[in-house]
C-alpha positions as CSV (number, residue, x, y, z in Angstrom):
1,M,-11.3,17.8,22.6
2,T,-10.0,17.0,18.7
3,P,-6.1,17.8,18.3
4,R,-5.7,20.0,15.4
5,R,-2.2,19.8,13.1
6,F,0.1,23.0,13.4
7,D,-0.9,25.3,10.2
8,P,2.4,25.3,8.2
9,E,0.8,28.8,6.7
10,L,1.5,30.2,10.7
11,G,5.2,29.6,9.7
12,W,6.0,32.8,8.2
13,P,4.1,35.1,10.5
14,L,5.9,34.1,13.6
15,S,9.2,33.5,11.9
16,C,9.1,37.4,10.9
17,F,7.8,38.1,14.6
18,F,10.9,36.4,16.2
19,L,13.2,38.4,13.9
20,L,12.0,41.2,15.6
21,F,13.9,40.5,18.3
22,A,17.6,40.5,16.4
23,L,16.5,44.4,15.7
24,P,18.2,46.1,18.8
25,S,21.4,43.9,18.2
26,L,21.4,44.7,14.4
27,Y,21.2,48.7,15.5
28,Q,24.1,47.9,17.8
29,L,26.5,46.5,15.2
30,A,25.6,49.1,12.7
31,T,26.3,52.1,15.1
32,S,29.1,50.4,16.7
33,G,32.8,51.3,15.9
34,T,32.8,48.0,13.8
35,P,34.5,48.7,10.1
36,T,32.3,49.5,7.6
37,W,32.9,46.5,5.5
38,R,32.5,44.1,8.4
39,I,29.0,45.9,9.3
40,A,27.8,46.0,5.7
41,T,28.9,42.0,5.2
42,G,27.2,41.0,8.3
43,L,23.7,42.6,7.5
44,T,24.0,41.6,4.1
45,V,24.4,37.8,5.2
46,F,22.0,38.1,8.0
47,A,19.2,39.2,5.3
48,G,19.8,35.9,3.7
49,Y,19.9,34.3,6.5
50,A,16.7,35.9,7.6
51,A,15.1,35.3,4.4
52,L,16.0,31.4,4.6
53,Y,14.6,31.4,7.8
54,V,11.3,32.4,7.1
55,V,11.0,30.1,4.0
56,A,12.0,27.1,6.1
57,S,9.9,27.6,8.6
58,T,7.2,27.7,6.4
59,K,8.4,25.0,3.9
60,M,10.0,22.4,6.1
61,W,6.8,20.5,7.1
62,S,6.5,19.3,3.4
63,L,10.4,18.5,2.7
64,S,11.7,15.3,2.6
65,L,14.7,14.4,4.9
66,R,17.4,15.2,1.9
67,W,16.3,18.9,1.6
68,K,16.0,18.9,5.3
69,L,19.5,18.6,5.8
70,V,20.3,20.7,3.3
71,L,18.7,23.3,5.1
72,T,20.1,22.6,8.3
73,A,23.8,22.9,6.7
74,A,22.6,26.6,5.2
75,L,21.0,27.4,8.6
76,I,24.5,26.5,10.2
77,T,26.7,28.0,8.0
78,L,25.5,31.4,7.6
79,P,25.3,32.2,11.1
80,A,29.3,30.4,11.7
81,F,30.3,33.2,8.8
82,L,28.5,35.9,10.8
83,V,30.2,34.8,13.8
84,W,33.5,35.1,12.2
85,V,33.0,38.3,10.5
86,L,31.6,40.4,13.5
87,G,33.1,38.3,16.6
88,L,32.4,35.8,19.1
89,A,29.6,38.3,20.9
90,S,27.4,37.7,17.8
91,T,26.9,34.0,18.8
92,W,23.5,35.0,19.6
93,V,22.6,34.8,15.6
94,F,22.8,31.2,16.0
95,V,19.4,30.9,17.9
96,Y,17.2,30.9,14.4
97,G,19.5,28.0,12.9
98,L,19.7,25.9,16.2
99,S,15.9,26.5,16.7
100,L,14.7,25.4,12.9
101,V,17.3,22.4,13.3
102,A,15.5,21.4,16.9
103,I,12.1,21.6,15.5
104,M,12.3,19.9,11.9
105,L,14.6,17.0,12.6
106,P,14.2,13.7,14.3
107,T,15.9,13.8,17.7
108,G,18.7,12.1,16.9
109,L,20.2,14.5,14.0
110,A,18.7,17.2,15.5
111,F,20.9,16.6,18.6
112,A,23.8,15.4,16.3
113,V,23.8,18.9,14.9
114,G,22.8,20.8,17.6
115,L,25.0,19.8,20.9
116,P,28.3,20.2,18.8
117,T,27.4,23.7,17.8
118,L,26.8,24.4,21.3
119,A,30.0,22.7,22.3
120,V,32.3,24.3,20.0
121,T,30.8,28.1,20.6
122,A,31.0,27.5,24.8
123,V,34.8,26.4,24.0
124,L,35.4,29.8,21.9
125,I,33.7,31.7,24.4
126,V,35.6,30.3,27.6
127,V,38.8,30.4,25.5
128,N,38.4,33.9,24.1
129,L,36.0,35.9,26.4
130,G,36.1,34.2,30.0
131,Y,33.8,31.7,31.6
132,T,31.6,34.5,32.6
133,E,30.3,35.2,29.0
134,L,28.6,31.7,28.7
135,F,26.1,33.2,31.3
136,T,24.9,35.7,28.5
137,D,23.9,34.8,24.8
138,W,25.0,31.2,24.8
139,V,23.0,30.4,28.0
140,V,19.7,31.7,25.8
141,L,20.8,30.0,22.6
142,A,21.4,26.6,24.5
143,S,17.6,27.4,26.3
144,V,15.6,28.2,23.1
145,F,17.4,24.9,21.4
146,A,16.1,22.6,24.3
147,A,12.5,24.3,24.3
148,T,12.1,24.4,20.2
149,W,13.1,20.5,20.4
150,F,10.4,20.2,22.9
151,M,8.2,22.0,20.6
152,G,8.8,20.2,17.9
153,R,8.3,17.1,19.6
154,L,4.9,18.4,20.8
155,I,4.0,19.3,17.4
156,R,4.8,15.7,15.9
157,A,2.8,14.3,18.6
158,N,-0.5,16.4,18.2
159,H,-0.4,15.5,14.1
160,A,0.2,11.9,14.9
161,L,-2.6,12.3,17.0
162,A,-4.7,13.8,14.5
163,T,-3.8,11.6,12.0
164,A,-4.8,8.6,14.5
165,Q,-8.2,10.2,14.9
166,E,-8.8,10.8,11.3
167,E,-7.5,7.1,11.0
168,I,-10.1,5.5,13.4
169,A,-12.8,8.2,12.1
170,R,-12.6,6.4,8.7
171,L,-12.3,3.0,9.7
172,A,-15.6,3.4,11.8
173,A,-17.3,5.1,9.0
174,A,-16.3,2.2,6.5
175,E,-17.3,-0.2,9.4
176,E,-20.8,1.5,9.5
177,R,-21.0,1.2,5.8
178,A,-20.4,-2.6,6.0
179,R,-23.0,-2.9,8.3
180,L,-25.3,-1.2,6.5
181,A,-24.9,-3.2,3.4
182,E,-24.8,-6.5,5.3
183,E,-28.0,-5.7,7.1
184,L,-29.6,-4.4,3.5
185,R,-28.4,-7.6,1.5
186,Q,-29.5,-10.1,4.6
187,D,-33.1,-8.0,4.9
188,L,-34.0,-7.3,1.0
189,G,-32.5,-10.4,0.1
190,R,-35.4,-12.4,1.7
191,S,-38.1,-10.2,1.6
192,L,-37.1,-10.2,-2.1
193,V,-37.1,-13.7,-2.5
194,E,-40.7,-13.9,-1.1
195,I,-42.0,-11.5,-2.7
196,T,-40.7,-13.2,-6.2
197,A,-43.0,-16.1,-4.7
198,R,-45.8,-14.2,-4.0
199,A,-45.5,-13.0,-7.4
200,G,-45.4,-16.4,-9.0
201,A,-48.3,-17.8,-6.9
202,V,-50.5,-14.6,-8.6
203,C,-49.4,-15.8,-12.0
204,A,-50.5,-19.2,-11.5
205,E,-53.7,-18.2,-9.7
206,L,-54.5,-15.6,-12.6
207,E,-54.1,-18.4,-14.9
208,R,-56.3,-20.5,-13.3
209,G,-58.9,-17.9,-12.0
210,G,-57.8,-18.6,-8.4
211,R,-57.5,-16.6,-5.2
212,A,-55.2,-13.5,-6.8
213,A,-56.4,-10.5,-5.4
214,E,-55.2,-12.2,-1.7
215,H,-52.1,-12.9,-3.3
216,V,-51.4,-9.5,-4.3
217,R,-52.5,-8.4,-1.0
218,E,-49.8,-10.2,0.8
219,V,-47.4,-9.0,-2.2
220,E,-48.3,-5.7,-1.0
221,D,-47.8,-6.4,3.0
222,L,-44.0,-8.0,2.1
223,A,-43.2,-4.8,0.6
224,R,-44.0,-2.6,2.9
225,E,-42.2,-4.9,5.5
226,A,-39.4,-4.4,3.3
227,V,-39.4,-0.4,3.4
228,T,-39.7,-1.1,7.3
229,Q,-36.6,-3.4,7.2
230,V,-34.2,-1.0,5.3
231,R,-36.0,2.0,7.4
232,A,-34.7,0.3,10.5
233,T,-31.5,-0.6,9.5
234,V,-30.5,3.0,7.9
235,S,-31.5,4.4,11.6
236,G,-29.5,1.8,13.0
237,Y,-32.0,0.5,15.5
238,R,-32.9,-2.8,13.9
239,T,-32.0,-6.0,15.8
240,A,-33.1,-9.4,15.0
241,S,-35.5,-11.7,17.0
242,L,-35.7,-15.1,16.7
243,A,-38.9,-15.8,17.4
244,A,-40.2,-13.0,14.7
245,E,-37.8,-14.9,12.1
246,V,-39.6,-18.0,12.7
247,V,-42.7,-16.5,12.0
248,G,-41.4,-14.7,8.8
249,A,-39.7,-18.1,7.8
250,R,-43.0,-19.9,7.9
251,A,-44.6,-17.2,5.9
252,A,-41.9,-17.6,3.0
253,L,-41.6,-21.2,3.0
254,E,-45.6,-21.8,2.9
255,A,-45.6,-18.8,-0.2
256,A,-43.1,-21.0,-2.1
257,G,-45.0,-24.0,-1.8
258,I,-42.7,-25.9,0.7
259,T,-43.8,-27.4,3.8
260,A,-42.6,-25.2,7.0
261,D,-41.9,-27.6,10.1
262,L,-40.5,-25.1,12.5
263,P,-40.6,-24.6,16.4
264,T,-43.9,-22.9,18.2
265,A,-41.4,-21.2,20.9
266,V,-38.1,-20.4,20.9
267,D,-37.4,-20.2,24.7
268,R,-35.3,-23.2,25.0
269,V,-32.7,-21.2,22.9
270,A,-29.7,-19.2,25.4
271,P,-30.9,-15.3,25.5
272,A,-27.3,-14.6,24.2
273,Y,-28.1,-16.6,21.3
274,R,-30.9,-15.4,20.4
275,E,-30.0,-12.6,18.2
276,T,-27.3,-14.6,16.2
277,F,-29.5,-17.3,15.5
278,A,-32.0,-15.9,14.3
279,Y,-29.7,-14.2,11.6
280,A,-28.3,-17.5,11.0
281,L,-32.3,-19.0,10.2
282,R,-33.0,-15.8,7.8
283,D,-29.5,-17.1,5.9
284,G,-30.8,-20.5,6.0
285,V,-34.2,-20.3,4.8
286,T,-33.3,-17.8,2.4
287,A,-30.9,-20.2,1.0
288,V,-33.7,-22.9,0.9
289,L,-35.7,-20.4,-1.1
290,R,-33.0,-19.4,-3.9
291,R,-31.7,-23.0,-3.9
292,A,-32.7,-24.8,-7.3
293,G,-33.1,-28.0,-5.9
294,G,-36.9,-28.7,-5.8
295,A,-37.2,-28.8,-2.0
296,T,-40.5,-29.5,-0.6
297,R,-40.1,-29.5,2.9
298,C,-37.7,-27.7,5.3
299,E,-37.3,-28.4,8.9
300,V,-36.0,-26.1,11.5
301,R,-34.5,-27.4,15.1
302,L,-33.4,-25.5,18.0
303,G,-31.6,-26.4,21.2
304,E,-30.0,-24.3,23.9
305,S,-26.8,-23.7,22.2
306,W,-27.7,-24.5,18.6
307,L,-30.0,-24.1,15.8
308,E,-30.2,-26.4,12.1
309,V,-31.8,-25.5,8.9
310,R,-32.4,-28.6,6.4
311,D,-34.3,-29.1,3.6
312,N,-34.8,-32.2,1.1
313,G,-33.9,-30.8,-2.2
314,T,-31.4,-32.2,-4.6
315,A,-29.2,-29.5,-4.6
316,S,-25.5,-30.4,-3.3
317,V,-24.1,-27.0,-2.7
318,P,-25.8,-23.8,-1.1
319,V,-26.1,-20.9,-3.1
320,A,-23.8,-18.6,-1.7
321,D,-20.5,-16.6,-1.5
322,G,-17.5,-18.6,-0.5
323,D,-17.4,-21.8,1.1
324,G,-21.3,-21.5,1.5
325,V,-21.6,-19.4,4.4
326,D,-22.2,-15.7,4.3
327,S,-19.2,-14.0,5.9
328,G,-21.4,-11.6,8.1
329,L,-23.3,-14.9,9.4
330,V,-19.5,-16.0,9.8
331,E,-18.7,-12.8,12.1
332,R,-21.7,-13.3,14.1
333,V,-21.3,-16.8,15.0
334,A,-17.7,-16.4,16.0
335,G,-19.0,-13.3,18.0
336,I,-20.4,-15.8,20.2
337,G,-17.6,-18.3,20.0
338,G,-19.9,-21.0,17.6
339,R,-19.2,-22.5,15.0
340,I,-20.7,-23.3,11.6
341,D,-21.2,-26.9,9.8
342,T,-23.1,-27.0,6.2
343,G,-23.0,-30.1,4.0
344,P,-25.5,-32.7,2.3
345,C,-27.4,-34.6,4.4
346,A,-27.3,-38.4,4.2
347,E,-30.7,-38.7,3.0
348,G,-30.7,-36.0,0.8
349,G,-31.1,-32.5,0.9
350,F,-28.8,-29.8,2.5
351,R,-28.0,-28.8,6.1
352,L,-27.0,-25.7,8.2
353,R,-26.3,-26.2,11.5
354,V,-24.9,-23.2,14.0
355,A,-23.7,-24.3,17.5
356,V,-22.1,-23.0,20.5
357,P,-19.7,-25.8,21.8
């Protein structure tokens, strides 16, 4: 179940509900023999105290620590004044201020304010009213302070959990977008290179009246394959097949007029490495097709735990991102504990080698 944050808008109806518990005590005060000026002063101050309690209950979640401390001072000072005016029998008024202090302040500050307040109140009650009076309003006051402190910690923990889950969901969405972008880049990159090569062949055939119609059909087939790849990638079900990549690489190289020297089988490659090697083969062949270097031959060699793509072009560096290796391929190879080596061959051309030690 996904945790739900405490809604600050619930603060005012909840605080108004809790204020209803003060009505019997206020009625008892109004009908007691207490001097009128004390009653009027007490009711007036309590009205302001209650209004502050309602406002603080709603706004405390969005306030800075500085303003929370200002609220704390007011929420402790007003009930202290009421106790001074009405007597120690009215210590119950601290319950509203202390409950908010326990919820809105960090643990250290909450106890730094709440415990001394409770201690001073207990001493005054024992000295002036006797020890037995501690088991009435003061015990309730201490219990409410402890209960609301636990409630505040629970609300904060729930808020942190909800925030963490939202962050996880955001990162998962970002990772999925990155995966889709990488898959589309790889799939469409090779397909578009092949289509470009085929289109060039069509133009050449049209100029000399050759097999243009056949090449046009091949371009159509490549376009359909690209659409299929995009749909599979977006649906999240696409996986790379090393055998299929070998077949596709042969067709792409031949379409570009490059002699393809590729293995006829991939059985010797360890199954755990085949998918990663398929992506490496795709990137390597795509780089050969893109690279301006006059390559006329491309060789692909496979071993149980290695793959090598090399060409005989004259380009000294590959056309790729960063240091010449696609970042997505680097992550895939690292995932199987392998490494990538790239660079010019001694006899000319360029080499891409992926190996797992």
